[in-house]
C-alpha positions as CSV (number, residue, x, y, z in Angstrom):
1,M,0.0,0.0,0.0
2,K,2.8,2.4,0.9
3,K,4.6,1.7,-2.4
4,F,1.4,2.4,-4.3
5,I,1.0,5.8,-2.6
6,F,4.6,6.6,-3.2
7,F,4.2,5.7,-6.9
8,I,1.1,8.0,-7.1
9,L,3.0,10.8,-5.5
10,I,5.8,10.5,-8.0
11,I,3.4,10.6,-10.9
12,F,1.7,13.7,-9.4
13,L,5.0,15.4,-9.1
14,I,6.0,14.6,-12.6
15,A,2.6,15.8,-13.9
16,T,3.0,19.0,-11.8
17,R,6.5,19.5,-13.3
18,A,5.0,19.0,-16.8
19,F,2.3,21.6,-16.2
20,A,4.6,24.1,-14.5
21,S,7.1,24.2,-17.4
22,V,8.6,27.7,-17.1
23,K,11.7,28.3,-19.0
24,I,14.5,30.9,-19.1
25,N,13.8,32.2,-22.6
26,E,16.0,35.3,-23.2
27,I,19.0,36.8,-21.4
28,M,20.2,40.4,-21.7
29,Y,23.5,40.2,-19.8
30,D,25.6,42.8,-21.5
31,V,23.6,45.9,-22.4
32,E,24.9,48.3,-25.0
33,G,26.4,51.2,-23.0
34,S,26.1,51.1,-19.2
35,D,24.9,47.8,-17.6
36,S,24.0,49.4,-14.3
37,G,20.3,48.4,-13.6
38,R,19.6,47.5,-17.2
39,E,20.1,43.7,-17.2
40,W,17.1,41.5,-17.5
41,I,15.9,37.9,-18.0
42,E,12.8,36.8,-19.9
43,I,10.9,33.7,-18.8
44,Y,8.2,31.8,-20.7
45,N,5.4,29.5,-19.6
46,D,5.1,26.8,-22.2
47,G,3.0,24.6,-20.0
48,G,-0.8,24.2,-20.0
49,E,-1.6,25.9,-16.7
50,A,-0.9,29.2,-15.0
51,V,1.9,29.4,-12.5
52,D,2.2,31.6,-9.4
53,L,5.7,33.0,-9.2
54,S,5.3,35.0,-6.0
55,K,7.5,32.6,-4.0
56,W,9.8,31.5,-6.8
57,K,13.6,32.2,-6.8
58,L,16.1,33.1,-9.4
59,F,19.4,31.3,-8.6
60,E,22.4,33.4,-9.7
61,A,25.9,33.7,-8.3
62,N,25.2,30.9,-5.8
63,T,22.3,33.0,-4.3
64,N,18.6,32.5,-4.3
65,H,17.1,35.9,-5.3
66,G,13.5,36.5,-4.5
67,L,11.0,37.7,-7.1
68,T,8.9,40.8,-6.2
69,S,6.0,41.7,-8.5
70,Y,6.5,45.2,-10.0
71,Q,4.0,45.3,-13.0
72,G,1.0,43.0,-13.6
73,N,0.3,40.1,-11.2
74,S,2.5,37.3,-10.0
75,T,0.6,34.6,-11.9
76,L,2.2,33.7,-15.3
77,S,-0.5,32.4,-17.6
78,A,0.0,29.5,-20.0
79,G,1.9,30.7,-23.0
80,G,2.7,33.9,-21.3
81,F,5.9,35.9,-20.9
82,A,7.3,37.7,-17.9
83,L,10.4,39.6,-17.2
84,I,12.8,39.6,-14.3
85,A,14.7,42.9,-14.1
86,N,17.4,44.3,-11.7
87,N,15.8,47.8,-12.1
88,P,12.3,47.6,-13.6
89,A,12.1,51.5,-13.9
90,K,15.2,51.5,-16.1
91,F,14.0,48.6,-18.1
92,L,10.8,50.5,-18.9
93,V,12.8,53.5,-20.0
94,D,14.5,51.2,-22.5
95,W,11.3,49.3,-23.4
96,P,8.4,51.6,-22.6
97,S,5.8,49.6,-24.6
98,F,6.4,46.4,-22.5
99,A,3.0,45.4,-21.1
100,D,3.6,41.9,-19.6
101,A,4.4,41.1,-15.9
102,I,7.7,42.4,-14.5
103,F,9.4,41.1,-11.4
104,K,12.1,42.9,-9.5
105,S,15.1,40.9,-8.3
106,S,18.5,41.9,-6.9
107,F,20.8,40.1,-9.3
108,S,23.8,41.2,-11.4
109,L,24.7,39.1,-14.5
110,S,28.3,38.5,-15.3
111,N,29.5,39.8,-18.6
112,T,31.8,36.7,-19.0
113,G,29.1,34.1,-18.3
114,E,27.5,32.0,-15.5
115,S,24.8,29.5,-14.7
116,L,21.2,30.5,-13.9
117,A,18.3,28.5,-12.5
118,L,14.6,29.0,-11.8
119,K,13.4,27.4,-8.5
120,D,9.9,27.0,-7.3
121,E,8.6,27.7,-3.8
122,N,10.1,24.5,-2.5
123,L,13.5,25.4,-4.1
124,N,13.1,22.7,-6.7
125,I,15.0,23.5,-9.9
126,I,12.5,24.1,-12.7
127,D,14.9,25.2,-15.4
128,T,18.5,26.1,-15.9
129,A,20.5,28.1,-18.4
130,D,24.3,28.4,-19.0
131,Y,25.7,31.2,-21.0
132,S,29.1,32.7,-21.8
133,S,30.4,35.7,-23.7
134,S,31.7,33.3,-26.4
135,L,28.0,32.9,-27.5
136,G,27.8,36.6,-28.5
137,A,25.6,39.5,-27.5
138,T,28.6,41.2,-25.9
139,G,27.5,44.9,-25.7
140,D,26.3,45.1,-29.3
141,G,22.7,45.6,-28.5
142,K,21.7,42.0,-28.9
143,S,20.5,39.4,-26.4
144,L,20.9,35.6,-26.0
145,Q,17.7,33.9,-27.1
146,L,16.6,30.3,-26.7
147,I,16.1,29.2,-30.3
148,D,16.2,25.5,-31.3
149,N,17.0,24.6,-27.7
150,K,20.2,26.6,-27.6
151,F,21.0,30.2,-26.8
152,Q,21.9,32.4,-29.8
153,P,22.5,36.1,-30.2
154,S,19.7,38.1,-31.9
155,D,17.9,41.4,-31.7
156,P,16.1,41.7,-28.3
157,T,12.4,40.6,-28.2
158,P,11.1,41.0,-24.6
159,G,7.6,39.7,-24.4
160,K,7.6,38.3,-27.9
161,V,8.6,35.1,-29.6
162,N,12.3,34.8,-30.2
163,I,13.5,35.4,-33.8
164,L,16.9,34.6,-35.1
165,A,18.3,37.4,-37.2
166,V,19.8,35.8,-40.4
167,S,21.9,37.6,-42.9
168,I,22.8,35.9,-46.2
169,N,25.2,37.7,-48.5
170,N,25.1,35.2,-51.4
171,N,21.7,34.5,-52.8
172,E,22.9,32.6,-55.9
173,P,21.5,29.2,-56.4
174,V,23.5,26.1,-55.5
175,V,23.7,23.5,-58.2
176,E,24.5,19.9,-57.5
177,N,25.5,17.6,-60.4
178,N,24.8,13.9,-59.8
179,S,25.9,11.5,-62.5
180,T,25.6,7.7,-62.7
181,S,27.3,5.6,-65.5
182,T,27.0,2.1,-66.7
183,E,28.5,0.2,-69.6
184,D,25.3,0.5,-71.7
185,T,23.8,3.8,-70.6
186,T,24.8,7.0,-68.9
187,T,22.2,9.0,-67.0
188,T,22.9,12.5,-65.8
189,T,20.6,14.2,-63.3
190,N,21.0,17.9,-62.5
191,T,19.4,19.1,-59.2
192,T,19.2,22.8,-58.6
193,T,18.7,24.0,-55.0
194,T,18.0,27.6,-54.3
195,Q,18.9,29.1,-50.9
196,A,15.9,30.4,-49.1
197,V,15.9,34.2,-48.9
198,P,14.9,35.5,-45.5
199,D,12.1,37.9,-45.1
200,P,13.1,41.6,-45.1
201,V,14.0,43.0,-41.8
202,Y,13.3,46.4,-40.2
203,K,16.2,48.8,-39.8
204,L,15.8,51.9,-37.7
205,E,18.4,54.4,-36.8
206,I,17.9,57.6,-34.8
207,V,19.8,60.6,-36.2
208,A,20.6,63.2,-33.6
209,P,23.7,64.9,-32.0
210,E,25.3,62.9,-29.2
211,K,25.8,66.1,-27.1
212,V,23.5,69.1,-26.8
213,L,23.1,72.1,-24.4
214,A,20.2,72.3,-22.0
215,G,17.6,74.7,-23.3
216,M,18.9,74.6,-26.9
217,S,16.8,73.1,-29.6
218,F,18.2,70.3,-31.8
219,T,16.9,68.2,-34.7
220,V,15.9,64.6,-34.4
221,G,15.5,62.4,-37.5
222,L,15.0,58.7,-38.3
223,K,16.5,56.5,-41.0
224,A,13.9,53.7,-41.4
225,S,13.7,50.9,-43.9
226,Y,12.1,47.5,-44.5
227,G,14.3,45.5,-46.8
228,D,15.2,47.9,-49.6
229,K,12.1,50.2,-49.1
230,N,12.2,53.4,-47.0
231,I,9.6,53.7,-44.3
232,T,7.7,57.0,-44.4
233,S,4.4,56.2,-42.6
234,G,2.9,54.2,-39.8
235,K,3.0,55.1,-36.1
236,F,6.2,56.5,-34.6
237,Y,6.2,56.6,-30.9
238,W,9.0,58.6,-29.3
239,N,10.1,58.4,-25.7
240,F,12.7,61.0,-24.7
241,G,13.6,59.4,-21.3
242,N,12.5,62.4,-19.3
243,G,8.8,61.6,-19.1
244,E,7.9,63.2,-22.4
245,T,6.7,61.3,-25.4
246,K,5.7,62.2,-29.0
247,E,3.6,60.3,-31.5
248,S,3.4,60.9,-35.2
249,A,2.0,59.1,-38.3
250,K,4.8,60.3,-40.6
251,N,8.6,59.9,-40.6
252,E,9.6,63.5,-40.5
253,P,12.5,65.3,-38.7
254,F,11.5,67.5,-35.8
255,N,13.1,69.8,-33.2
256,Y,13.3,69.0,-29.5
257,T,14.7,70.7,-26.4
258,Y,15.8,69.2,-23.1
259,S,15.4,71.7,-20.2
260,I,17.5,69.8,-17.7
261,A,21.1,68.6,-18.1
262,G,21.8,64.8,-17.8
263,D,22.1,61.5,-19.7
264,Y,19.0,60.4,-21.6
265,L,17.9,57.5,-23.7
266,I,15.7,58.2,-26.7
267,V,13.5,55.2,-27.5
268,L,11.5,54.8,-30.7
269,D,8.8,52.2,-31.2
270,Y,7.6,51.7,-34.8
271,F,4.2,50.3,-35.5
272,K,3.3,49.3,-39.0
273,N,-0.3,50.6,-38.6
274,V,-1.6,53.4,-36.5
275,S,-4.1,51.1,-34.8
276,D,-1.5,48.4,-33.9
277,Q,-0.8,47.8,-30.3
278,D,2.6,46.0,-30.6
279,P,5.6,47.6,-32.3
280,V,7.3,45.7,-35.1
281,S,10.7,47.3,-34.3
282,T,12.4,49.4,-31.7
283,T,15.6,51.4,-31.6
284,R,17.4,53.5,-29.0
285,F,19.8,56.4,-28.9
286,K,21.8,57.8,-26.0
287,I,22.2,61.5,-25.7
288,K,24.1,63.7,-23.2
289,V,22.6,67.1,-22.3
290,L,25.2,69.5,-21.0
291,P,24.4,72.5,-18.7
292,I,24.7,76.0,-20.0
293,P,27.9,77.7,-18.8
294,A,27.2,80.4,-16.2
295,V,28.2,83.8,-17.5
296,A,27.8,86.9,-15.3
297,P,25.9,89.8,-17.0
298,I,27.9,92.9,-17.8
299,V,26.6,96.4,-16.9
300,E,28.1,98.9,-19.3
301,I,28.3,102.5,-17.9
302,P,28.1,105.1,-20.7
303,K,31.2,107.0,-21.1
304,E,29.4,110.3,-21.1
305,N,28.1,109.6,-17.5
306,V,31.6,109.1,-16.1
307,P,32.8,112.2,-14.2
308,T,36.0,113.9,-15.5
309,I,38.7,116.0,-14.0
310,V,40.8,118.6,-15.8
311,E,44.6,118.3,-15.7
312,Q,46.8,121.2,-16.8
313,K,50.6,121.3,-17.2
314,P,52.6,124.4,-17.8
315,N,52.8,125.6,-21.4
316,Q,50.6,122.7,-22.6
317,P,47.0,122.6,-23.8
318,I,44.3,121.5,-21.3
319,K,43.6,117.8,-21.6
320,Q,40.6,115.8,-20.5
321,V,41.3,112.7,-18.4
322,V,38.6,110.1,-17.8
323,V,38.5,108.5,-14.4
324,K,36.7,105.4,-13.0
325,K,33.2,105.9,-11.6
326,V,32.8,104.9,-8.0
327,V,29.9,102.4,-7.6
328,K,28.6,101.5,-4.2
329,K,28.5,97.7,-3.5
330,S,24.9,97.9,-2.4
331,E,23.9,99.3,-5.8
332,V,25.1,96.2,-7.7
333,A,24.2,92.6,-7.3
334,S,26.9,90.2,-6.2
335,D,26.8,88.2,-9.5
336,V,26.9,91.3,-11.8
337,E,30.2,92.5,-13.2
338,V,30.4,96.3,-13.6
339,K,32.4,97.5,-16.5
340,V,33.6,101.1,-16.6
341,P,36.1,102.8,-18.9
342,D,39.7,102.1,-18.1
343,Q,41.2,104.2,-15.3
344,T,44.3,104.8,-17.4
345,A,44.3,108.4,-18.7
346,N,42.2,108.5,-21.8
347,V,43.4,111.8,-23.2
348,S,41.1,113.7,-25.6
349,D,42.8,116.1,-27.9
350,S,39.5,117.5,-29.1
351,T,39.6,120.4,-26.6
352,E,40.8,123.6,-28.3
353,S,44.2,124.9,-27.2
354,K,44.0,128.1,-25.1
355,P,47.0,130.4,-24.4
356,S,47.9,130.4,-20.7
357,L,47.9,133.6,-18.5
358,S,51.7,133.5,-18.2
359,I,52.1,133.9,-21.9
360,W,49.9,137.0,-21.8
361,L,51.9,138.5,-18.9
362,I,55.3,137.9,-20.7
363,A,54.0,139.5,-23.8
364,L,52.7,142.6,-21.9
365,S,56.0,142.9,-20.0
366,G,58.0,142.8,-23.2
367,F,55.8,145.5,-24.7
368,I,56.3,147.8,-21.6
369,L,60.1,147.3,-21.7
370,I,60.3,148.1,-25.4
371,S,58.2,151.3,-24.8
372,L,60.4,152.4,-21.9
373,F,63.6,151.8,-23.8
374,S,62.3,153.8,-26.7
375,I,61.5,156.8,-24.4
376,F,65.0,156.6,-22.9
377,L,66.7,156.7,-26.3
378,F,64.6,159.7,-27.3
379,K,65.6,161.8,-24.3
380,K,69.3,161.2,-24.8
381,S,69.4,162.3,-28.5
382,P,70.8,166.0,-29.3
383,K,68.4,168.9,-29.7
384,P,68.3,170.9,-33.0
385,Q,70.6,174.0,-33.1
386,T,68.0,176.6,-34.3
387,Q,69.0,179.4,-31.9
388,N,72.8,179.3,-32.7
389,V,72.1,179.5,-36.4
390,S,69.8,182.4,-36.0
391,K,72.5,184.4,-34.0
392,E,75.3,183.7,-36.5
393,A,73.0,185.1,-39.2
394,E,72.4,188.3,-37.3
395,D,76.2,188.8,-36.8
396,F,76.8,188.2,-40.4
397,E,74.3,190.9,-41.4
398,V,75.9,193.5,-39.0
399,N,79.3,193.0,-40.4
């Protein structure tokens, strides 16, 4: 009887394990740019029943990390996706359109590789995953995805079915020549096999400067194509990483301004149709917003308002000298620079030259001296001999 009960218990546990088949489906262990708080693990329930993950553990770095519900509920429905993030807020900045359940867990994935495991509430191992940097997805924007029961690098697809990105450069047909020969007949069979051409892929690239100044407008553009065709319409949903978003139906450049300095991540989700709920492609762009350098305003004091003094040197014209205006400290704010004309003598030669008083005095003194000298010479000169001549004439007449 005990053996029968034990056998039934084993069957029940196996059946429970079959129903609760939750797998580690995608690993983003080396995010492009800074890894801090942006690593995540996607899990997928490929069983037939919903699973409550509220008491499950993520085993990483020899530690059982608890799972705390952050978005949605803790029950993972059959065929559903959920995400385990180190920092759910930063994950939603990178993937703002993710709508499935998110669990917060305090793990830190190694960039060189490690072993991971999912454990149920009884610490039974439900699934394991081993990865290493040799598999790829090393800071190039790709993640490791479980495709054909092995992890392969591809473009991230959180909350969606994993897709392997395939690139084929040579699309020429491969021709095989199979010949069989006998003594009587020779039969030649030509078999032509054409390599399958993969479906076109979406390529999105945000065009914007890597560094801008806060408060300064800059242009944002998008290079978008599907195969060899440019994408001009659809739904373009922009998230600028600062809580602001923009939605448009046409692929047109536009201007944007960040008001606060910092590092931001611009995320674009492209929807093929305006009414679609899930984007067909997503791209991201990191931008650094620099603060505006602080420059003190300059107060220019008009030159005509600056007081002047008059400086005079002997025997030289009067010159105008500009001096610095005295400004009280209380009249000017502490962060304002007052600029006045240079204190160095700024001589203006525009003032008309005027003769000094000493020159007039010298000229007057010279005039007086010349006059006195002339009078002196006039007094010392001999008088005319008119009387003597007259007497001699009279004597001559008597004789």
